[in-house]
C-alpha positions in Angstrom: 81.3 88.3 108.7 84.9 86.9 108.5 86.2 85.4 105.2 89.2 83.5 105.3 90.7 82.5 101.3 92.5 79.5 100.4 96.0 79.8 98.9 99.5 78.2 97.9 102.7 79.6 99.5 105.1 80.5 96.8 108.1 82.0 98.9 108.9 82.4 102.4 111.1 85.3 103.9 111.2 85.1 107.8 107.6 86.1 108.9 106.2 86.8 105.5 105.1 84.8 102.3 104.1 85.0 99.2 100.8 83.5 98.8 99.1 82.7 95.4 95.4 83.0 95.7 93.3 82.5 92.9 96.2 84.2 90.5 96.8 87.2 92.5 100.2 86.8 94.7 99.8 88.7 97.9 102.2 89.2 100.7 101.0 87.7 104.1 102.3 87.6 107.7 103.2 84.3 109.1 102.9 85.2 113.0 99.8 82.4 113.9 100.9 79.8 111.8 104.5 77.7 112.9 106.0 75.5 110.2 105.1 76.5 107.0 106.8 75.5 103.6 107.2 76.6 99.9 104.1 75.0 98.5 102.0 74.4 101.6 98.2 75.5 101.0 96.8 77.6 103.7 93.8 79.9 104.6 94.6 83.7 104.6 92.5 86.2 106.6 93.4 89.9 107.2 96.9 89.3 105.8 97.3 86.8 107.8 98.0 83.1 107.3 95.4 81.5 109.9 95.9 77.7 108.8 97.4 75.5 107.1 95.6 73.0 105.1 96.3 69.7 103.3 96.4 69.5 99.2 92.9 67.6 99.7 91.0 70.2 101.9 92.5 73.4 99.7 90.7 71.5 96.2 88.0 71.4 98.0 87.9 74.9 99.2 88.7 76.0 95.5 86.2 73.8 94.0 83.4 75.1 96.5 84.3 78.8 95.1 84.1 78.1 91.9 80.7 76.5 92.3 79.7 79.4 94.3 80.8 81.7 91.7 79.0 79.6 89.0 76.2 80.1 91.3 76.1 83.3 91.6 76.8 84.2 87.7 80.6 85.6 88.4 
């Protein structure tokens, strides 16, 4: 099973970005998605941004993850 995680782009340098994923900052590659800017919301999988999200889509995903955590008593 594959799991993509939503995050927010904090900085971009060349083909790499720093993305905030739930308070954890990770360097990821941008080879698969073009036209990203600082502040954009994205889906990260296996160290690559695989999709750009709207702010509304990102908020929906953040809420779903939080609800899942509560349901599983995390």
